[in-house]
mmCIF file as Biopython writes it, N, C-alpha, C and O atoms, coordinates in Angstrom:
data_model
#
loop_
_atom_site.group_PDB
_atom_site.id
_atom_site.type_symbol
_atom_site.label_atom_id
_atom_site.label_alt_id
_atom_site.label_comp_id
_atom_site.label_asym_id
_atom_site.label_entity_id
_atom_site.label_seq_id
_atom_site.pdbx_PDB_ins_code
_atom_site.Cartn_x
_atom_site.Cartn_y
_atom_site.Cartn_z
_atom_site.occupancy
_atom_site.B_iso_or_equiv
_atom_site.auth_seq_id
_atom_site.auth_asym_id
_atom_site.pdbx_PDB_model_num
ATOM 1   N N  . MET A ? 1  ? 0.961   -1.504 0.085  1.0 0.0 1  A 1 
ATOM 2   C CA . MET A ? 1  ? 0.020   -0.016 0.178  1.0 0.0 1  A 1 
ATOM 3   C C  . MET A ? 1  ? 1.112   1.266  0.059  1.0 0.0 1  A 1 
ATOM 4   O O  . MET A ? 1  ? 2.110   1.507  0.738  1.0 0.0 1  A 1 
ATOM 5   N N  . ASP A ? 2  ? 0.533   1.970  -1.052 1.0 0.0 2  A 1 
ATOM 6   C CA . ASP A ? 2  ? 1.653   3.493  -1.073 1.0 0.0 2  A 1 
ATOM 7   C C  . ASP A ? 2  ? 1.104   4.501  -0.416 1.0 0.0 2  A 1 
ATOM 8   O O  . ASP A ? 2  ? 0.242   4.356  0.451  1.0 0.0 2  A 1 
ATOM 9   N N  . LYS A ? 3  ? 1.611   5.673  -0.822 1.0 0.0 3  A 1 
ATOM 10  C CA . LYS A ? 3  ? 1.044   6.999  0.130  1.0 0.0 3  A 1 
ATOM 11  C C  . LYS A ? 3  ? -0.329  6.729  -0.849 1.0 0.0 3  A 1 
ATOM 12  O O  . LYS A ? 3  ? -1.365  6.570  -0.204 1.0 0.0 3  A 1 
ATOM 13  N N  . ASN A ? 4  ? -0.457  6.656  -2.402 1.0 0.0 4  A 1 
ATOM 14  C CA . ASN A ? 4  ? -2.041  7.088  -3.158 1.0 0.0 4  A 1 
ATOM 15  C C  . ASN A ? 4  ? -2.891  6.456  -2.678 1.0 0.0 4  A 1 
ATOM 16  O O  . ASN A ? 4  ? -4.031  6.911  -2.780 1.0 0.0 4  A 1 
ATOM 17  N N  . ASP A ? 5  ? -2.701  5.223  -2.000 1.0 0.0 5  A 1 
ATOM 18  C CA . ASP A ? 5  ? -4.273  4.248  -1.355 1.0 0.0 5  A 1 
ATOM 19  C C  . ASP A ? 5  ? -4.448  5.508  -0.444 1.0 0.0 5  A 1 
ATOM 20  O O  . ASP A ? 5  ? -5.331  6.336  -0.668 1.0 0.0 5  A 1 
ATOM 21  N N  . GLY A ? 6  ? -3.494  5.622  0.679  1.0 0.0 6  A 1 
ATOM 22  C CA . GLY A ? 6  ? -4.038  6.271  1.676  1.0 0.0 6  A 1 
ATOM 23  C C  . GLY A ? 6  ? -4.873  7.340  1.464  1.0 0.0 6  A 1 
ATOM 24  O O  . GLY A ? 6  ? -5.734  7.509  2.327  1.0 0.0 6  A 1 
ATOM 25  N N  . ARG A ? 7  ? -4.831  8.418  0.165  1.0 0.0 7  A 1 
ATOM 26  C CA . ARG A ? 7  ? -5.006  9.326  0.104  1.0 0.0 7  A 1 
ATOM 27  C C  . ARG A ? 7  ? -6.304  8.990  -0.313 1.0 0.0 7  A 1 
ATOM 28  O O  . ARG A ? 7  ? -7.337  9.469  0.153  1.0 0.0 7  A 1 
ATOM 29  N N  . LYS A ? 8  ? -6.207  8.027  -1.337 1.0 0.0 8  A 1 
ATOM 30  C CA . LYS A ? 8  ? -7.595  8.065  -2.420 1.0 0.0 8  A 1 
ATOM 31  C C  . LYS A ? 8  ? -8.737  7.761  -1.281 1.0 0.0 8  A 1 
ATOM 32  O O  . LYS A ? 8  ? -9.836  8.290  -1.439 1.0 0.0 8  A 1 
ATOM 33  N N  . GLU A ? 9  ? -8.472  6.774  0.068  1.0 0.0 9  A 1 
ATOM 34  C CA . GLU A ? 9  ? -8.901  6.355  0.843  1.0 0.0 9  A 1 
ATOM 35  C C  . GLU A ? 9  ? -9.353  7.525  2.007  1.0 0.0 9  A 1 
ATOM 36  O O  . GLU A ? 9  ? -9.844  6.861  2.919  1.0 0.0 9  A 1 
ATOM 37  N N  . ARG A ? 10 ? -9.392  8.622  2.290  1.0 0.0 10 A 1 
ATOM 38  C CA . ARG A ? 10 ? -9.071  9.468  2.998  1.0 0.0 10 A 1 
ATOM 39  C C  . ARG A ? 10 ? -10.442 10.336 2.670  1.0 0.0 10 A 1 
ATOM 40  O O  . ARG A ? 10 ? -11.428 10.678 3.323  1.0 0.0 10 A 1 
ATOM 41  N N  . ASP A ? 11 ? -9.906  10.534 1.099  1.0 0.0 11 A 1 
ATOM 42  C CA . ASP A ? 11 ? -10.674 11.570 0.096  1.0 0.0 11 A 1 
ATOM 43  C C  . ASP A ? 11 ? -12.120 10.902 -0.060 1.0 0.0 11 A 1 
ATOM 44  O O  . ASP A ? 11 ? -13.079 11.654 -0.231 1.0 0.0 11 A 1 
ATOM 45  N N  . TYR A ? 12 ? -12.320 9.469  -0.005 1.0 0.0 12 A 1 
ATOM 46  C CA . TYR A ? 12 ? -13.373 8.772  -0.090 1.0 0.0 12 A 1 
ATOM 47  C C  . TYR A ? 12 ? -14.357 9.135  1.426  1.0 0.0 12 A 1 
ATOM 48  O O  . TYR A ? 12 ? -15.542 9.469  1.439  1.0 0.0 12 A 1 
ATOM 49  N N  . TYR A ? 13 ? -13.673 8.994  2.323  1.0 0.0 13 A 1 
ATOM 50  C CA . TYR A ? 13 ? -14.575 9.196  3.802  1.0 0.0 13 A 1 
ATOM 51  C C  . TYR A ? 13 ? -14.628 10.897 4.033  1.0 0.0 13 A 1 
ATOM 52  O O  . TYR A ? 13 ? -15.304 11.167 5.026  1.0 0.0 13 A 1 
ATOM 53  N N  . ILE A ? 14 ? -14.235 11.741 3.549  1.0 0.0 14 A 1 
ATOM 54  C CA . ILE A ? 14 ? -14.345 12.666 3.722  1.0 0.0 14 A 1 
ATOM 55  C C  . ILE A ? 14 ? -15.448 13.161 2.768  1.0 0.0 14 A 1 
ATOM 56  O O  . ILE A ? 14 ? -16.239 14.021 3.154  1.0 0.0 14 A 1 
ATOM 57  N N  . PHE A ? 15 ? -15.523 12.593 1.426  1.0 0.0 15 A 1 
ATOM 58  C CA . PHE A ? 15 ? -16.762 12.542 0.303  1.0 0.0 15 A 1 
ATOM 59  C C  . PHE A ? 15 ? -18.184 11.825 1.355  1.0 0.0 15 A 1 
ATOM 60  O O  . PHE A ? 15 ? -19.273 12.382 1.491  1.0 0.0 15 A 1 
ATOM 61  N N  . VAL A ? 16 ? -17.870 10.782 1.850  1.0 0.0 16 A 1 
ATOM 62  C CA . VAL A ? 16 ? -19.088 10.029 2.009  1.0 0.0 16 A 1 
ATOM 63  C C  . VAL A ? 16 ? -19.355 11.016 3.672  1.0 0.0 16 A 1 
ATOM 64  O O  . VAL A ? 16 ? -20.493 10.905 4.129  1.0 0.0 16 A 1 
ATOM 65  N N  . ALA A ? 17 ? -18.374 11.893 4.476  1.0 0.0 17 A 1 
ATOM 66  C CA . ALA A ? 17 ? -19.226 12.290 5.645  1.0 0.0 17 A 1 
ATOM 67  C C  . ALA A ? 17 ? -19.489 13.657 4.676  1.0 0.0 17 A 1 
ATOM 68  O O  . ALA A ? 17 ? -20.038 14.355 5.529  1.0 0.0 17 A 1 
ATOM 69  N N  . HIS A ? 18 ? -19.470 14.201 3.891  1.0 0.0 18 A 1 
ATOM 70  C CA . HIS A ? 18 ? -19.831 15.562 3.316  1.0 0.0 18 A 1 
ATOM 71  C C  . HIS A ? 18 ? -21.407 15.109 2.636  1.0 0.0 18 A 1 
ATOM 72  O O  . HIS A ? 18 ? -22.281 15.973 2.698  1.0 0.0 18 A 1 
ATOM 73  N N  . LYS A ? 19 ? -21.655 14.155 2.182  1.0 0.0 19 A 1 
ATOM 74  C CA . LYS A ? 19 ? -22.640 13.616 1.887  1.0 0.0 19 A 1 
ATOM 75  C C  . LYS A ? 19 ? -23.913 13.310 2.583  1.0 0.0 19 A 1 
ATOM 76  O O  . LYS A ? 19 ? -25.077 13.383 2.190  1.0 0.0 19 A 1 
ATOM 77  N N  . LYS A ? 20 ? -23.373 12.931 3.771  1.0 0.0 20 A 1 
ATOM 78  C CA . LYS A ? 20 ? -23.881 13.013 5.209  1.0 0.0 20 A 1 
ATOM 79  C C  . LYS A ? 20 ? -24.590 13.431 6.091  1.0 0.0 20 A 1 
ATOM 80  O O  . LYS A ? 20 ? -25.583 13.034 6.700  1.0 0.0 20 A 1 
ATOM 81  N N  . ILE A ? 21 ? -23.463 14.957 6.085  1.0 0.0 21 A 1 
ATOM 82  C CA . ILE A ? 21 ? -23.923 16.154 6.567  1.0 0.0 21 A 1 
ATOM 83  C C  . ILE A ? 21 ? -24.692 16.837 5.351  1.0 0.0 21 A 1 
ATOM 84  O O  . ILE A ? 21 ? -25.396 17.795 5.670  1.0 0.0 21 A 1 
ATOM 85  N N  . ARG A ? 22 ? -24.666 16.562 4.297  1.0 0.0 22 A 1 
ATOM 86  C CA . ARG A ? 22 ? -25.641 17.306 3.359  1.0 0.0 22 A 1 
ATOM 87  C C  . ARG A ? 22 ? -26.910 17.115 3.716  1.0 0.0 22 A 1 
ATOM 88  O O  . ARG A ? 22 ? -27.748 18.016 3.757  1.0 0.0 22 A 1 
ATOM 89  N N  . LYS A ? 23 ? -27.199 15.423 4.112  1.0 0.0 23 A 1 
ATOM 90  C CA . LYS A ? 23 ? -28.611 14.826 3.847  1.0 0.0 23 A 1 
ATOM 91  C C  . LYS A ? 23 ? -29.350 15.651 4.911  1.0 0.0 23 A 1 
ATOM 92  O O  . LYS A ? 23 ? -30.524 16.008 4.813  1.0 0.0 23 A 1 
ATOM 93  N N  . LEU A ? 24 ? -28.331 15.976 6.186  1.0 0.0 24 A 1 
ATOM 94  C CA . LEU A ? 24 ? -28.732 16.126 7.735  1.0 0.0 24 A 1 
ATOM 95  C C  . LEU A ? 24 ? -29.420 17.171 7.674  1.0 0.0 24 A 1 
ATOM 96  O O  . LEU A ? 24 ? -30.541 17.227 8.181  1.0 0.0 24 A 1 
ATOM 97  N N  . PHE A ? 25 ? -28.676 18.509 6.830  1.0 0.0 25 A 1 
ATOM 98  C CA . PHE A ? 25 ? -29.256 19.631 6.440  1.0 0.0 25 A 1 
ATOM 99  C C  . PHE A ? 25 ? -30.370 19.890 5.824  1.0 0.0 25 A 1 
ATOM 100 O O  . PHE A ? 25 ? -31.092 20.876 5.964  1.0 0.0 25 A 1 
ATOM 101 N N  . ASN A ? 26 ? -30.515 18.890 5.062  1.0 0.0 26 A 1 
ATOM 102 C CA . ASN A ? 26 ? -31.824 19.052 4.154  1.0 0.0 26 A 1 
ATOM 103 C C  . ASN A ? 26 ? -33.064 18.362 4.872  1.0 0.0 26 A 1 
ATOM 104 O O  . ASN A ? 26 ? -34.245 18.617 4.633  1.0 0.0 26 A 1 
ATOM 105 N N  . ARG A ? 27 ? -32.664 17.595 5.639  1.0 0.0 27 A 1 
ATOM 106 C CA . ARG A ? 27 ? -33.662 17.230 6.689  1.0 0.0 27 A 1 
ATOM 107 C C  . ARG A ? 27 ? -34.371 18.795 7.653  1.0 0.0 27 A 1 
ATOM 108 O O  . ARG A ? 27 ? -35.495 19.298 7.630  1.0 0.0 27 A 1 
ATOM 109 N N  . PHE A ? 28 ? -33.064 19.184 8.444  1.0 0.0 28 A 1 
ATOM 110 C CA . PHE A ? 28 ? -32.997 20.501 9.426  1.0 0.0 28 A 1 
ATOM 111 C C  . PHE A ? 28 ? -33.654 21.487 8.562  1.0 0.0 28 A 1 
ATOM 112 O O  . PHE A ? 28 ? -34.416 22.199 9.217  1.0 0.0 28 A 1 
ATOM 113 N N  . GLU A ? 29 ? -33.608 21.827 7.056  1.0 0.0 29 A 1 
ATOM 114 C CA . GLU A ? 29 ? -33.907 22.569 6.311  1.0 0.0 29 A 1 
ATOM 115 C C  . GLU A ? 29 ? -35.398 22.386 5.918  1.0 0.0 29 A 1 
ATOM 116 O O  . GLU A ? 29 ? -36.112 23.333 5.589  1.0 0.0 29 A 1 
ATOM 117 N N  . ILE A ? 30 ? -35.736 21.335 5.967  1.0 0.0 30 A 1 
ATOM 118 C CA . ILE A ? 30 ? -37.711 21.236 5.876  1.0 0.0 30 A 1 
ATOM 119 C C  . ILE A ? 30 ? -38.231 20.989 6.870  1.0 0.0 30 A 1 
ATOM 120 O O  . ILE A ? 30 ? -39.440 20.804 7.002  1.0 0.0 30 A 1 
ATOM 121 N N  . ILE A ? 31 ? -37.255 20.939 7.880  1.0 0.0 31 A 1 
ATOM 122 C CA . ILE A ? 31 ? -38.163 21.060 9.620  1.0 0.0 31 A 1 
ATOM 123 C C  . ILE A ? 31 ? -38.577 22.605 9.475  1.0 0.0 31 A 1 
ATOM 124 O O  . ILE A ? 31 ? -39.690 23.129 9.539  1.0 0.0 31 A 1 
ATOM 125 N N  . TYR A ? 32 ? -37.016 23.284 9.210  1.0 0.0 32 A 1 
ATOM 126 C CA . TYR A ? 32 ? -37.143 24.465 9.678  1.0 0.0 32 A 1 
ATOM 127 C C  . TYR A ? 32 ? -38.081 25.156 8.618  1.0 0.0 32 A 1 
ATOM 128 O O  . TYR A ? 32 ? -38.276 26.349 8.851  1.0 0.0 32 A 1 
ATOM 129 N N  . VAL A ? 33 ? -38.558 24.763 7.755  1.0 0.0 33 A 1 
ATOM 130 C CA . VAL A ? 33 ? -39.222 25.457 6.298  1.0 0.0 33 A 1 
ATOM 131 C C  . VAL A ? 33 ? -40.923 25.019 7.162  1.0 0.0 33 A 1 
ATOM 132 O O  . VAL A ? 33 ? -41.814 25.861 7.276  1.0 0.0 33 A 1 
ATOM 133 N N  . GLY A ? 34 ? -41.045 23.671 7.638  1.0 0.0 34 A 1 
ATOM 134 C CA . GLY A ? 34 ? -42.233 23.171 8.041  1.0 0.0 34 A 1 
ATOM 135 C C  . GLY A ? 34 ? -42.896 24.075 9.210  1.0 0.0 34 A 1 
ATOM 136 O O  . GLY A ? 34 ? -44.092 24.346 9.311  1.0 0.0 34 A 1 
ATOM 137 N N  . VAL A ? 35 ? -41.857 24.476 10.063 1.0 0.0 35 A 1 
ATOM 138 C CA . VAL A ? 35 ? -42.232 25.368 11.550 1.0 0.0 35 A 1 
ATOM 139 C C  . VAL A ? 35 ? -42.743 26.946 11.182 1.0 0.0 35 A 1 
ATOM 140 O O  . VAL A ? 35 ? -43.686 27.580 11.655 1.0 0.0 35 A 1 
ATOM 141 N N  . GLN A ? 36 ? -41.490 27.422 9.886  1.0 0.0 36 A 1 
ATOM 142 C CA . GLN A ? 36 ? -42.397 28.547 9.179  1.0 0.0 36 A 1 
ATOM 143 C C  . GLN A ? 36 ? -43.034 29.016 9.358  1.0 0.0 36 A 1 
ATOM 144 O O  . GLN A ? 36 ? -43.322 30.013 10.020 1.0 0.0 36 A 1 
ATOM 145 N N  . SER A ? 37 ? -43.821 27.705 8.186  1.0 0.0 37 A 1 
ATOM 146 C CA . SER A ? 37 ? -45.308 27.722 7.795  1.0 0.0 37 A 1 
ATOM 147 C C  . SER A ? 37 ? -45.974 27.664 9.007  1.0 0.0 37 A 1 
ATOM 148 O O  . SER A ? 37 ? -46.555 28.696 9.344  1.0 0.0 37 A 1 
ATOM 149 N N  . GLU A ? 38 ? -46.042 26.501 9.900  1.0 0.0 38 A 1 
ATOM 150 C CA . GLU A ? 38 ? -46.593 26.628 10.569 1.0 0.0 38 A 1 
ATOM 151 C C  . GLU A ? 38 ? -47.102 28.095 11.443 1.0 0.0 38 A 1 
ATOM 152 O O  . GLU A ? 38 ? -48.157 28.717 11.565 1.0 0.0 38 A 1 
ATOM 153 N N  . VAL A ? 39 ? -45.487 28.243 12.023 1.0 0.0 39 A 1 
ATOM 154 C CA . VAL A ? 39 ? -45.731 29.811 12.387 1.0 0.0 39 A 1 
ATOM 155 C C  . VAL A ? 39 ? -46.753 31.042 12.105 1.0 0.0 39 A 1 
ATOM 156 O O  . VAL A ? 39 ? -47.578 31.624 12.809 1.0 0.0 39 A 1 
ATOM 157 N N  . HIS A ? 40 ? -46.260 31.198 10.555 1.0 0.0 40 A 1 
ATOM 158 C CA . HIS A ? 40 ? -46.902 31.987 9.802  1.0 0.0 40 A 1 
ATOM 159 C C  . HIS A ? 40 ? -48.828 31.728 9.248  1.0 0.0 40 A 1 
ATOM 160 O O  . HIS A ? 40 ? -49.654 32.503 8.767  1.0 0.0 40 A 1 
ATOM 161 N N  . LEU A ? 41 ? -48.869 30.500 9.571  1.0 0.0 41 A 1 
ATOM 162 C CA . LEU A ? 41 ? -50.359 30.236 9.339  1.0 0.0 41 A 1 
ATOM 163 C C  . LEU A ? 41 ? -50.749 30.472 10.979 1.0 0.0 41 A 1 
ATOM 164 O O  . LEU A ? 41 ? -51.352 31.545 11.002 1.0 0.0 41 A 1 
ATOM 165 N N  . LYS A ? 42 ? -50.692 30.126 11.857 1.0 0.0 42 A 1 
ATOM 166 C CA . LYS A ? 42 ? -51.035 30.484 13.635 1.0 0.0 42 A 1 
ATOM 167 C C  . LYS A ? 42 ? -51.126 32.167 13.678 1.0 0.0 42 A 1 
ATOM 168 O O  . LYS A ? 42 ? -51.895 32.895 14.304 1.0 0.0 42 A 1 
ATOM 169 N N  . SER A ? 43 ? -50.167 32.443 12.874 1.0 0.0 43 A 1 
ATOM 170 C CA . SER A ? 43 ? -50.238 34.233 12.998 1.0 0.0 43 A 1 
ATOM 171 C C  . SER A ? 43 ? -51.270 34.796 11.871 1.0 0.0 43 A 1 
ATOM 172 O O  . SER A ? 43 ? -51.654 35.965 11.826 1.0 0.0 43 A 1 
ATOM 173 N N  . GLN A ? 44 ? -51.426 34.379 11.506 1.0 0.0 44 A 1 
ATOM 174 C CA . GLN A ? 44 ? -52.783 34.937 10.420 1.0 0.0 44 A 1 
ATOM 175 C C  . GLN A ? 44 ? -54.087 34.477 11.256 1.0 0.0 44 A 1 
ATOM 176 O O  . GLN A ? 44 ? -55.098 35.180 11.232 1.0 0.0 44 A 1 
ATOM 177 N N  . ASP A ? 45 ? -54.041 33.428 11.903 1.0 0.0 45 A 1 
ATOM 178 C CA . ASP A ? 45 ? -54.981 33.485 13.257 1.0 0.0 45 A 1 
ATOM 179 C C  . ASP A ? 45 ? -55.345 33.948 14.158 1.0 0.0 45 A 1 
ATOM 180 O O  . ASP A ? 45 ? -55.022 33.458 15.241 1.0 0.0 45 A 1 
ATOM 181 N N  . SER A ? 46 ? -56.257 35.203 14.089 1.0 0.0 46 A 1 
ATOM 182 C CA . SER A ? 46 ? -56.575 36.269 14.949 1.0 0.0 46 A 1 
ATOM 183 C C  . SER A ? 46 ? -56.909 36.051 16.380 1.0 0.0 46 A 1 
ATOM 184 O O  . SER A ? 46 ? -56.797 36.913 17.253 1.0 0.0 46 A 1 
ATOM 185 N N  . THR A ? 47 ? -57.474 34.405 16.618 1.0 0.0 47 A 1 
ATOM 186 C CA . THR A ? 47 ? -56.950 34.062 18.386 1.0 0.0 47 A 1 
ATOM 187 C C  . THR A ? 47 ? -55.983 34.064 18.522 1.0 0.0 47 A 1 
ATOM 188 O O  . THR A ? 47 ? -55.709 34.434 19.664 1.0 0.0 47 A 1 
ATOM 189 N N  . PHE A ? 48 ? -54.993 33.789 17.830 1.0 0.0 48 A 1 
ATOM 190 C CA . PHE A ? 48 ? -53.272 33.537 18.086 1.0 0.0 48 A 1 
ATOM 191 C C  . PHE A ? 48 ? -52.842 34.612 18.480 1.0 0.0 48 A 1 
ATOM 192 O O  . PHE A ? 48 ? -52.550 34.772 19.665 1.0 0.0 48 A 1 
ATOM 193 N N  . ASN A ? 49 ? -52.695 35.722 17.429 1.0 0.0 49 A 1 
ATOM 194 C CA . ASN A ? 49 ? -52.579 37.088 17.372 1.0 0.0 49 A 1 
ATOM 195 C C  . ASN A ? 49 ? -52.905 37.983 18.829 1.0 0.0 49 A 1 
ATOM 196 O O  . ASN A ? 49 ? -52.306 38.930 19.337 1.0 0.0 49 A 1 
ATOM 197 N N  . HIS A ? 50 ? -53.742 37.469 19.113 1.0 0.0 50 A 1 
ATOM 198 C CA . HIS A ? 50 ? -54.696 37.951 20.378 1.0 0.0 50 A 1 
ATOM 199 C C  . HIS A ? 50 ? -53.336 37.708 21.544 1.0 0.0 50 A 1 
ATOM 200 O O  . HIS A ? 50 ? -52.490 38.420 22.084 1.0 0.0 50 A 1 
ATOM 201 N N  . TYR A ? 51 ? -53.795 35.998 21.534 1.0 0.0 51 A 1 
ATOM 202 C CA . TYR A ? 51 ? -52.501 35.252 23.014 1.0 0.0 51 A 1 
ATOM 203 C C  . TYR A ? 51 ? -50.987 35.765 22.461 1.0 0.0 51 A 1 
ATOM 204 O O  . TYR A ? 51 ? -50.061 35.609 23.256 1.0 0.0 51 A 1 
ATOM 205 N N  . LEU A ? 52 ? -50.762 36.205 21.504 1.0 0.0 52 A 1 
ATOM 206 C CA . LEU A ? 52 ? -49.542 36.615 21.447 1.0 0.0 52 A 1 
ATOM 207 C C  . LEU A ? 52 ? -49.331 38.154 22.028 1.0 0.0 52 A 1 
ATOM 208 O O  . LEU A ? 52 ? -48.394 38.544 22.724 1.0 0.0 52 A 1 
ATOM 209 N N  . TYR A ? 53 ? -50.620 39.023 21.482 1.0 0.0 53 A 1 
ATOM 210 C CA . TYR A ? 53 ? -50.718 40.413 21.872 1.0 0.0 53 A 1 
ATOM 211 C C  . TYR A ? 53 ? -50.766 40.318 23.883 1.0 0.0 53 A 1 
ATOM 212 O O  . TYR A ? 53 ? -50.888 41.325 24.579 1.0 0.0 53 A 1 
ATOM 213 N N  . ASN A ? 54 ? -50.663 39.168 24.334 1.0 0.0 54 A 1 
ATOM 214 C CA . ASN A ? 54 ? -51.029 39.399 25.613 1.0 0.0 54 A 1 
ATOM 215 C C  . ASN A ? 54 ? -50.477 38.976 26.615 1.0 0.0 54 A 1 
ATOM 216 O O  . ASN A ? 54 ? -50.683 39.273 27.792 1.0 0.0 54 A 1 
ATOM 217 N N  . ASN A ? 55 ? -49.459 37.973 25.984 1.0 0.0 55 A 1 
ATOM 218 C CA . ASN A ? 55 ? -48.639 37.290 26.612 1.0 0.0 55 A 1 
ATOM 219 C C  . ASN A ? 55 ? -47.304 38.037 26.389 1.0 0.0 55 A 1 
ATOM 220 O O  . ASN A ? 55 ? -46.400 37.561 27.077 1.0 0.0 55 A 1 
ATOM 221 N N  . LEU A ? 56 ? -46.989 38.937 25.719 1.0 0.0 56 A 1 
ATOM 222 C CA . LEU A ? 56 ? -45.391 39.481 25.695 1.0 0.0 56 A 1 
ATOM 223 C C  . LEU A ? 56 ? -45.194 40.177 26.900 1.0 0.0 56 A 1 
ATOM 224 O O  . LEU A ? 56 ? -44.101 40.686 27.147 1.0 0.0 56 A 1 
#
């Protein structure tokens, strides 16, 4: 096993890690967007606005 093999292996692990991290971030982005749209829907509801106004 020469130096090149080690480098290829390391590059492969970095590549896999990047893919996993990207997948995680995509999942968080979906959750974040979902929470935002939920908050947006609730803020359009007048009772929720009333609740916010009285409790801030």
